[in-house]
C-alpha positions in Angstrom: -0.5 -0.2 0.0 1.0 3.8 -0.9 2.2 6.2 1.3 -1.2 8.1 2.8 -0.5 11.8 4.0 -2.9 10.6 6.9 -0.3 9.6 9.3 0.1 8.6 13.1 2.1 11.6 14.0 -0.4 13.9 12.2 -3.5 12.3 14.1 -1.8 11.9 17.7 0.6 14.7 17.8 0.2 17.7 15.6 -4.0 17.9 16.0 -6.4 20.3 17.7 -9.6 19.6 18.9 -11.8 22.8 19.2 -15.2 22.9 21.3 -17.7 25.7 22.9 -16.7 29.0 21.0 -17.9 32.3 22.3 -16.8 35.9 22.0 -16.6 38.3 25.0 -16.1 42.1 24.3 -13.3 41.3 21.2 -11.9 38.5 22.0 -12.7 34.9 20.7 -12.3 32.0 23.4 -12.6 28.9 23.1 -12.0 25.0 24.9 -9.2 23.5 23.0 -7.7 19.6 23.2 -4.1 19.5 22.0 -0.4 19.1 23.0 -0.1 22.4 23.7 -2.9 22.0 26.6 -1.1 18.5 27.9 -3.6 16.4 26.8 -6.4 18.8 29.1 -9.1 20.7 27.8 -8.2 24.3 28.3 -9.7 28.1 27.8 -7.8 29.3 24.5 -8.0 32.8 23.3 -7.2 35.7 21.3 -7.5 39.7 21.0 -9.0 40.5 18.0 -8.6 44.4 18.3 -5.5 44.2 18.1 -3.5 44.4 14.2 -3.6 41.2 12.5 0.4 40.9 12.5 -0.1 41.3 16.1 -2.5 38.5 16.7 -1.4 36.1 19.8 -3.5 32.9 20.9 -2.7 32.3 24.5 -3.9 29.5 27.4 -6.7 32.0 29.7 -7.3 28.5 32.0 -4.8 27.6 34.9 -2.6 24.9 34.6 -4.7 22.3 36.7 -8.1 22.8 35.1 -9.3 19.8 32.2 -12.7 21.8 31.6 -15.9 19.7 30.4 -19.2 18.5 31.9 -20.5 15.0 32.3 -24.5 16.3 33.0 -26.3 13.7 30.8 -23.5 11.9 30.6 -22.6 13.7 26.7 -21.8 16.8 28.8 -21.4 20.3 27.0 -22.0 23.8 28.1 -18.8 23.3 30.6 -18.0 27.3 30.9 -19.2 30.7 30.8 -17.4 34.4 31.4 -17.3 37.4 31.4 -15.2 41.0 31.7 -14.9 42.7 34.7 -14.8 46.1 33.5 -13.5 47.8 37.5 -10.6 44.4 37.9 -9.8 44.7 33.9 -10.2 41.4 33.8 -11.7 37.9 32.4 -13.8 35.6 35.3 -14.5 32.1 34.4 -16.7 29.8 35.6 -16.3 25.8 34.4 -16.4 22.7 35.3 -13.8 20.0 36.0 -14.4 16.8 34.3 -11.3 15.4 36.6 -11.5 16.9 39.4 -15.5 17.5 39.3 -17.1 20.6 41.0 -17.3 24.0 39.7 -14.2 26.4 39.8 -13.6 29.9 39.0 -10.9 31.8 37.8 -9.6 35.1 36.4 -7.0 36.2 33.1 -5.3 39.5 33.1 -4.7 40.1 29.9 -2.4 43.4 30.1 0.0 41.5 32.3 -1.1 37.8 30.4 -1.4 36.2 34.3 -4.0 33.8 35.4 -4.9 33.9 39.3 -5.5 30.8 41.8 -8.8 28.9 41.1 -11.6 29.0 43.9 -14.0 26.2 43.6 -17.5 27.2 43.8 -19.1 23.8 43.9 -17.7 20.4 45.1 -17.6 16.9 43.4 -19.0 14.8 46.2 -21.5 16.2 48.5 -22.8 13.6 51.4 -24.1 10.5 49.6 -24.1 11.5 46.4 -21.5 12.8 43.1 -22.8 16.1 41.7 -22.2 17.5 38.6 -22.6 20.5 36.6 -23.3 22.5 33.3 -24.8 24.9 31.3 -23.8 28.1 32.8 -25.5 31.6 33.3 -23.9 34.6 34.8 -26.7 37.0 36.3 -26.8 40.3 34.6 -25.4 42.2 37.5 -22.3 39.7 37.4 -22.4 38.6 41.0 -23.5 35.0 40.5 -24.3 32.0 38.3 -27.4 30.1 37.2 -26.7 26.1 36.0 -27.8 23.0 35.4 -27.0 20.5 38.4 -27.3 16.5 38.6 -27.0 14.5 41.3 -26.0 10.9 41.4 -27.0 9.1 44.8 -25.1 5.8 45.9 -28.2 4.1 45.7 -28.4 4.8 42.0 -31.2 7.5 42.2 -30.4 10.2 39.7 -32.2 14.0 40.0 -31.6 17.0 38.0 -32.2 20.9 38.8 -31.7 24.3 38.0 -29.8 26.0 41.0 -28.0 29.8 41.6 -25.0 30.4 43.4 -22.5 33.3 44.1 -19.5 34.1 42.6 -16.6 33.7 44.7 -15.8 35.8 47.7 -15.0 35.7 51.5 -17.4 34.0 53.4 -19.3 30.2 52.3 -21.0 30.0 48.8 -24.5 28.6 49.8 -26.0 27.1 46.7 -30.1 28.4 46.1 -32.3 25.5 44.5 -34.5 27.4 41.7 -36.0 24.1 40.1 -36.4 20.7 40.8 -38.4 17.7 39.7 -38.6 14.2 38.1 -37.7 15.7 34.5 -35.0 17.5 33.1 -33.6 20.8 32.2 -31.5 22.7 29.9 -30.6 26.4 29.3 -31.5 28.4 32.0 -31.3 31.8 30.6 -32.0 35.0 32.7 -33.4 38.5 31.3 -31.5 41.2 31.2 -33.5 43.3 33.6 -33.2 40.4 35.8 -37.2 39.5 36.1 -37.5 35.9 34.8 -35.1 33.3 34.2 -36.0 31.0 31.0 -35.1 27.5 30.7 -36.5 24.5 28.6 -38.2 21.3 30.7 -39.4 17.8 29.5 -40.0 14.4 31.0 -38.2 11.6 31.7 -40.2 8.9 29.0 -39.3 12.4 26.3 -35.8 13.1 24.5 -35.0 17.4 23.9 -35.6 16.3 20.5 -39.3 14.8 20.9 -41.3 16.9 23.2 -40.5 19.7 25.7 -41.9 22.7 26.9 -40.7 26.2 27.5 -41.0 27.9 30.7 -40.1 31.0 32.6 -39.1 31.3 36.2 -40.2 34.6 38.0 -37.0 36.0 39.8 -38.3 39.3 40.9 -40.4 38.4 43.7 -40.2 36.2 46.8 -43.0 33.8 45.5 -41.4 31.6 43.6 -44.0 31.3 40.1 -43.0 29.2 37.3 -45.1 29.8 33.9 -45.4 27.8 31.0 -44.9 29.2 27.9 -45.5 27.0 25.2 -44.6 23.2 24.4 -47.1 20.3 23.5 -46.8 17.2 25.6 -46.3 14.7 22.4 -45.8 17.2 19.4 -43.5 19.8 20.1 -39.9 20.5 20.8 -38.8 23.6 22.1 -35.0 24.5 23.0 -32.5 27.4 22.9 -34.3 30.6 24.1 -33.0 33.8 24.0 -34.0 36.7 25.5 -34.7 40.3 23.2 -31.7 42.6 24.5 -34.5 45.6 24.5 -37.8 43.7 25.0 -39.6 41.5 27.0 -39.5 39.3 24.1 -38.0 35.6 24.1 -36.9 33.4 21.0 -36.7 30.0 20.8 -36.7 27.1 18.4 -39.4 25.0 17.9 -40.3 22.3 15.2 -44.3 22.7 15.4 -44.4 23.4 11.8 -42.4 20.3 11.2 -39.1 21.3 11.2 -37.1 23.4 13.9 -37.5 27.1 13.3 -37.5 30.3 15.1 -40.4 31.4 16.9 -40.9 34.7 19.8 -43.1 34.4 22.5 -43.8 38.5 22.9 -44.8 39.1 27.1 -47.1 42.0 28.1 -47.8 42.3 32.4 -50.7 42.2 33.7 -52.0 42.8 37.3 -52.2 39.2 38.1 -50.3 37.3 35.3 -48.4 37.8 32.4 -49.9 37.7 28.6 -48.0 35.6 25.9 -48.3 36.3 22.1 -46.7 34.0 20.3 -45.7 34.4 16.7 -44.3 31.6 14.4 -41.5 33.2 12.0 -42.1 31.9 8.1 -39.7 28.5 7.6 -36.0 28.5 6.7 -35.5 26.3 3.5 -33.3 24.4 5.9 -34.0 22.7 9.8 -32.6 25.2 12.0 -31.0 23.3 15.1 -29.8 20.0 15.7 -30.9 17.1 18.7 -29.3 18.3 21.7 -27.3 15.5 23.2 -25.3 18.0 24.3 -26.0 21.2 26.9 -25.7 24.7 25.3 -25.7 23.7 21.4 -26.5 27.2 19.8 -28.1 27.4 16.1 -29.4 30.4 16.6 -28.4 34.0 16.9 -30.7 37.3 17.5 -29.8 40.1 15.6 -32.1 42.7 16.1 -35.9 42.4 17.2 -37.5 39.6 14.4 -34.0 40.1 13.0 -31.5 36.9 13.4 -29.3 34.6 12.3 -29.9 30.4 11.9 -28.2 27.7 11.2 -28.4 24.5 9.8 -27.1 20.9 9.2 -28.2 18.5 6.2 -26.3 16.2 4.2 -23.9 17.1 5.8 -22.9 20.7 4.9 -23.2 23.2 7.8 -25.0 26.6 6.5 -26.1 29.8 7.7 -29.2 31.7 7.0 -30.3 35.2 7.4 -33.7 36.5 8.3 -35.1 40.0 8.3 -39.0 40.6 7.8 -38.3 42.1 3.8 -36.3 39.9 2.2 -37.3 36.9 4.4 -34.3 34.1 4.5 -31.4 34.2 2.3 -28.3 31.4 2.5 -25.0 33.4 3.9 -22.1 31.9 1.5 -18.7 30.7 2.1 -18.5 30.1 5.8 -19.5 26.5 7.1 -20.1 27.2 11.0 -20.0 23.7 13.4 -22.6 26.2 15.6 -23.8 29.7 15.3 -21.1 32.4 14.8 -20.8 34.3 18.0 -20.4 38.5 17.5 -17.7 40.3 19.0 -17.8 44.1 20.1 -16.7 45.9 17.1 -19.3 44.3 14.8 -17.2 41.3 13.6 -18.1 37.8 14.4 -16.2 34.2 14.7 -17.3 30.7 14.5 -15.8 27.0 14.3 -15.8 26.4 10.5 -15.8 23.1 9.2 -14.9 22.9 5.4 -14.9 19.3 3.7 -11.5 20.7 1.5 -10.1 22.8 4.7 -9.1 21.5 8.3 -11.4 23.1 11.2 -10.3 26.8 12.1 -11.4 29.2 14.1 -12.8 31.7 11.8 -13.3 35.8 12.1 -15.3 37.5 9.1 -17.5 40.6 8.6 -20.6 41.0 6.9 -20.9 43.4 4.0 -23.9 45.6 3.6 -25.1 43.4 1.2 -24.8 40.4 3.4 -22.0 38.6 1.8 -18.2 37.0 3.8 -15.8 39.4 3.8 -12.4 39.7 5.7 -12.2 36.3 6.5 -9.0 35.3 8.8 -8.1 32.1 10.5 -6.7 32.8 13.9 -5.9 28.7 14.4 -5.8 25.4 12.7 -6.8 22.3 14.3 -4.0 21.1 11.9 -2.0 21.8 8.6 -1.1 19.8 5.7 2.1 18.0 5.4 4.7 19.2 3.5 4.2 18.2 -0.2 1.2 17.5 0.3 -1.3 17.6 -3.4 -5.2 18.4 -3.6 -5.6 15.4 -5.8 -4.8 13.2 -2.0 -8.2 14.9 -0.3 -11.2 13.1 -0.8 -14.4 15.4 -0.8 -17.9 14.2 -0.2 -20.7 13.8 -3.5 -23.7 14.0 -2.4 -26.2 11.6 -3.4 -30.1 11.4 -3.3 -31.6 8.1 -3.8 -35.3 7.4 -3.9 -37.4 5.5 -1.5 -40.6 3.5 -2.6 -41.9 3.5 0.7 -41.5 7.0 1.7 -42.3 10.6 1.0 -38.8 11.8 1.0 -34.9 10.4 -1.0 -32.4 8.8 0.7 -29.3 11.3 1.4 -25.7 10.1 1.1 -22.5 11.6 1.4 -20.2 9.4 -0.9 -16.1 9.7 -0.6 -13.6 8.7 -4.0 -10.9 6.8 -3.2 -8.1 9.3 -3.5 -5.6 6.2 -4.1 -5.7 3.8 -6.8 -3.2 1.3 -5.1 -6.7 -0.7 -4.0 -8.6 -0.6 -7.4 -9.7 -4.0 -8.8 -11.1 -3.9 -11.8 -11.5 0.0 -11.7 -13.1 -0.5 -8.5 -12.7 0.4 -5.1 -13.2 -1.5 -2.0 -15.9 0.5 0.1 -16.4 1.2 3.7 -20.2 2.0 5.0 -20.2 4.4 8.3 -23.3 4.6 10.2 -23.8 7.5 12.1 -24.6 7.0 15.9 -28.1 8.5 17.7 -29.4 7.1 15.4 -30.9 11.1 15.4 -27.4 11.8 14.3 -26.1 12.9 10.7 -23.8 13.0 8.4 -20.7 15.0 8.6 -19.3 16.4 5.6 -16.5 18.5 6.9 -13.1 17.0 6.1 -12.1 14.4 9.3 -9.0 12.9 9.1 -10.9 9.6 10.0 -12.5 9.6 6.6 -9.0 10.7 5.0 -7.5 7.9 6.6 -9.4 5.7 4.9 -9.6 7.3 1.1 -6.1 8.0 1.3 -5.5 4.4 1.4 -7.7 3.7 -1.7 -11.0 2.7 0.3 -14.0 4.8 -0.9 -16.5 5.3 1.8 -20.3 6.0 2.2 -21.9 8.2 4.9 -25.9 7.5 5.1 -28.4 9.3 6.6 -31.0 6.9 6.9 -34.4 7.2 7.6 -34.6 8.3 11.8 -31.3 10.8 10.9 -31.7 15.0 12.1 -31.4 17.6 9.4 -34.5 16.6 7.5 -37.4 17.7 10.1 -39.3 16.3 12.4 -41.3 13.9 9.8 -37.7 12.1 8.9 -37.0 12.2 12.3 -39.7 10.2 13.6 -39.9 7.9 10.5 -37.4 5.3 12.6 -39.7 5.5 15.8 -40.8 1.6 16.4 -39.1 0.6 13.3 -34.6 0.8 14.5 -33.2 -2.4 13.3 -35.1 -2.5 10.2 -35.1 0.9 8.6 -32.2 2.1 8.6 -30.8 -1.6 7.8 -32.7 -1.4 4.4 -31.4 2.4 3.5 -27.7 1.4 4.3 -28.0 -1.8 1.6 -30.4 0.3 -0.3 -27.7 3.1 -0.7 -24.6 0.1 -0.4 -26.5 -1.8 -3.6 -26.9 2.1 -5.5 -23.1 2.4 -5.7 -22.7 -1.4 -6.7 -25.3 -0.6 -9.6 -23.1 2.0 -10.4 -20.1 0.4 -10.7 -18.6 2.7 -8.0 -17.3 0.0 -5.5 -16.1 -3.9 -5.7 -18.7 -6.0 -4.7 -15.7 -8.6 -2.6 -15.1 -6.0 -0.5 -17.9 -4.1 0.7 -17.9 -3.8 4.6 -19.8 -2.1 7.5 -19.0 0.2 10.7 -21.2 1.6 13.5 -20.3 3.4 16.3 -22.7 2.9 19.1 -26.6 3.1 17.4 -25.2 2.2 14.4 -23.3 -0.7 15.8 -26.8 -2.9 15.8 -27.1 -1.2 12.1 -24.3 -2.6 10.8 -24.6 -6.1 12.3 -28.3 -6.2 11.4 -27.3 -5.0 8.1 -24.4 -8.2 8.2 -26.6 -11.1 9.0 -28.5 -10.6 6.1 -29.5 -13.6 3.8 -27.7 -12.0 0.6 -26.1 -9.3 2.6 -24.0 -7.2 0.5 -21.1 -7.1 3.3 -18.4 -9.2 4.0 -17.3 -7.6 7.3 -18.6 -5.6 10.5 -17.1 -2.9 12.5 -18.4 -2.6 15.9 -17.6 0.1 17.5 -18.9 0.8 21.5 -22.1 -0.7 19.0 -25.5 -2.1 20.8 -25.8 -5.7 20.9 -28.9 -6.1 23.4 -31.5 -3.8 23.2 -33.4 -5.1 26.3 -30.3 -3.9 28.4 -30.8 -0.6 27.0 -34.2 0.2 28.9 -34.0 1.9 32.5 -30.3 1.2 31.8 -27.2 3.7 31.4 -27.6 7.3 32.1 -31.2 8.2 33.0 -30.8 10.9 30.2 -31.9 8.2 27.6 -33.3 5.1 29.7 -36.6 5.3 27.9 -35.2 6.4 24.9 -35.3 2.9 22.9 -38.7 2.7 23.5 -39.6 4.9 21.1 -37.5 4.0 18.5 -38.6 -0.2 18.9 -42.0 -0.5 21.8 -43.1 -0.3 24.8 -41.2 -2.9 27.0 -41.9 -5.5 28.5 -45.4 -5.6 25.8 -42.5 -5.5 22.9 -40.1 -7.7 24.7 -40.3 -10.2 21.6 -39.1 -7.2 19.1 -36.5 -6.4 21.2 -35.2 -10.0 21.0 -35.8 -10.5 17.5 -34.2 -6.8 16.8 -31.6 -7.7 18.6 -27.9 -9.5 17.4 -27.3 -10.6 20.7 -30.7 -13.3 20.1 -29.0 -14.3 16.6 -25.0 -15.3 17.1 -25.5 -17.6 14.6 -26.4 -15.5 11.5 -22.9 -13.5 11.8 -20.9 -16.0 10.4 -19.0 -13.3 8.5 -15.9 -11.8 10.4 -17.1 -9.0 12.9 -14.6 -6.3 14.6 -15.8 -5.3 18.5 -13.8 -2.0 19.7 -15.3 -0.4 22.8 -13.8 1.5 25.9 -14.1 0.5 29.3 -15.4 2.9 30.5 -18.7 3.2 28.8 -21.6 4.2 30.6 -24.0 4.3 27.5 -23.4 0.9 25.7 -21.5 -1.3 29.0 -18.5 -3.1 27.2 -20.4 -6.5 28.1 -22.7 -5.8 25.5 -19.7 -6.2 23.0 -17.9 -8.9 24.9 -21.3 -11.3 25.1 -21.6 -11.1 21.5 -18.1 -12.0 20.2 -17.5 -14.9 22.7 -20.5 -16.6 20.3 -19.0 -15.6 17.1 -16.6 -17.6 15.6 -15.2 -15.1 13.2 -14.8 -12.5 16.0 -12.4 -10.1 16.7 -12.2 -7.9 20.4 -10.1 -5.4 22.1 -10.9 -3.4 24.8 -9.8 0.3 25.6 -9.9 0.1 29.3 -9.5 3.7 29.8 -12.2 5.0 27.4 -15.4 6.0 28.1 -18.5 6.2 24.7 -16.5 7.1 21.9 -13.4 7.3 21.5 -11.5 11.0 21.4 -7.6 10.3 22.7 -5.9 10.7 19.7 -3.6 7.5 20.7 -6.6 5.4 21.0 -8.1 7.0 17.8 -5.2 5.8 15.6 -5.1 2.1 17.2 -8.6 1.6 16.6 -8.1 2.8 12.6 -5.0 0.6 12.0 -6.6 -2.3 13.8 -10.2 -1.8 11.7 -7.6 -1.8 8.1 -5.6 -4.7 9.2 -8.7 -6.9 9.4 -10.3 -5.7 6.7 -7.1 -6.7 4.7 -7.3 -10.2 6.0 -11.3 -9.5 5.1 -10.7 -9.5 1.7 -8.1 -11.4 0.9 -10.2 -14.1 2.0 -12.9 -12.4 0.3 -10.9 -12.5 -3.0 -9.7 -16.3 -2.7 -13.0 -17.6 -2.2 -14.3 -15.5 -5.2 -11.5 -17.3 -7.4 -12.2 -20.5 -5.7 -15.6 -20.2 -7.2 -14.8 -19.2 -10.8 -12.9 -22.0 -10.9 -15.9 -24.5 -10.1 
């Protein structure tokens, strides 16, 4: 096999992972995991008020900090901050993924100095472990609103919204504002300090199935919660944003069939608040994404009834601008991972994720005609190696495949092989990649984990099977009751479509799936006349019944929407679980799993692998759900490639033997 530009050194030593970007004054600040952060997630920042030649990226958080959240297991929303005018410094509040609790620190730009950390909240309290996330500083800058998750020693878990003051002399006390049996997200205070908006949903729902938008009155001694909107079964509301100048609240709602902006205007009466709802015209693309993590942001309010929205469909992140006169207009030339954030000087910053460039911190401005101008890359996740040629890069082709039993087409991303080394009769081997969730989606951004394959001669196909996000509520819910059926059917259909076009070698087709996608991959491999010769399950599901009430409380009942009520539909759970039919898995299977996985425990892989004649199993003892450590990512890719090479060699030998008979 010829040399690939995606080397071990590139993946393990020279990449940066960006997340949770925010802007404060004229600074852009983000979380970064890289060799420069000593393997920890730290706050990095850059002062964009300076001249371009003097722009410097610096670390803003203390040496011991490893910033991250474990609320709902998937985390997100792990830091917040503001500029302290009198002290001329930044104040940061953050959760620590290793030490736990909530911490406060300061950074003084003029001196390039950090002060010592102060622990605001502890990780362990009495008979429970607590986690915090989704922070919001009150407008008086005296305290913090936060989500709190308590995990008790008896297995019970509880979510609350709390408030605690910033560090000062004496004991720091915490006030519980909202508590209940369900889940909460996005506590956002109004500018006048009178109200706190938040999202709530019940334990048998997910934040993308049915939520309520509520506000808590903070202006008097009597706590009062007002339900603003939300249908118990028909509407998902998320991302509340207060208008800066009016008693008005914006959010995203999918009541019209896809997430789209909506506003709620409040008028005070002697007894109550009157609420006037306004649904805006639908954007051509869905604005928003399933809230697996906290503080995801797809909406930014520019002025009253004017905003930016971010969509993701067919693997492409897009920005849309809405105002009354012209409606929705697409803004081209940037591909943000989340909504761009504004700087004080009027420019914007975002995490840019293009298909042909490394992920980057990007700053830009809007022209009077709404065009992107003055783009500048502040920091890149990695750099192309020396002597790299654009011919070695594979960019995705978007393909739509008609579905005879559905109202909308199946969308896939096809990455052609960038190397000819594995061509056989002018056709490359094919890896079909099944995303997790299953409410995930194909990501068309440049990903070294995909280029690893294409640069070595493989073609890659990503399938947005029914159930995927980005195409509206009906497409997302098409998988309800059909997980393990429609997703499998769609992946096989997409693969056969490529084979019919001679875009892949039928003797060298394999399928790989992560998490929920692992079940899909195994089910597709088990079919009679399956197009696949082998499968790789990365921390994948093998036993559906084990998911009911197990793992994180956040998704303890999610599987019941995807399969059916348990135990009433127990027979269906068994029928669709790979663990129930090991005899159907005679083809080779590779299992890769983390020993610390709370979402899909490692026993799911171990129990099935032990029963298969051609199974390989490898455990990463310290990994959780999803591989994020560069060393593990590289090792897993190499193991998977060597596995496929053996499979292909055997498949080709069997094909040649059959031709001779």
